[in-house]
N, C-alpha and C positions, 0 to 999 in steps of 0.2 A: 212862595219861590225856590224853595228847599224839594220839595215834590216834581217840581218841573225839573230839577236837576240831576235829583236819583238815581232815574234810568241810566241816564247817558253814563253816569260813574257807576253803576252798576255793571252796564255792559262794557265799558272799557275793561275792568277789573275782571270779569269772567272772560274775554276777550283773550287779556294779557296769560289767566291762569291756563288757558285752549290751549293757547300755543307751544307753552313750555311742558304740556302733559305726559310727553315721552322720557322728558330724563328728569322730569321734578319728583321723585323719589329713589333716584340711585346715589348712594354718598360712596365718591369713589373711592379707597384709599389703598395706596403704592405698598409692595411687598417686595423689595430688594431683593431680598432671598432669592424670588424665585425669577428673575432678571436674566434676558435671554440674549446674551451680545449687545447691540441700541435697542433692541424691545424692552419695552420697560413693561409689569406684571400688577394690573390694578385687579383690588377683591371689589365688591361691592359689600356698604356693611346694612344695607336693606335686603337685597334679593340675595347673595349671596353671588350672583356671577362674576366669573372671571373672565380679563378683557387683556390683551396684548397690543400695547401703541405705541406705534415709534416715533408719533407727535409728542408735542411741548406739550404737558399736561393728561388729565384722566379723559376717558374716552366720551367721544359726546354725546351717545345715543346707549338705552338701556340695552343689555344685551340678556336681558334673562329667557328669550323663549330660544336663545341659540343653542345646540351642541345637541338635540333631539334626546331619545332615553336614554337610559345607561344600562348597558348589556346586563 
């Protein structure tokens, strides 16, 4: 009986992990010393990306690929 439900449970867990893969690795930390007015500065502890947000709370998506190459 357990073997019957194992693939179903595995499928549900795999779907939930796949659904949140864009933000899964990000751990946003607020940096209030670099706030600009109503914009709040956040830095990701996992990938080092930096982002400003005017909404309440940290960014919802990973910003790792934004910014282009350094000069």
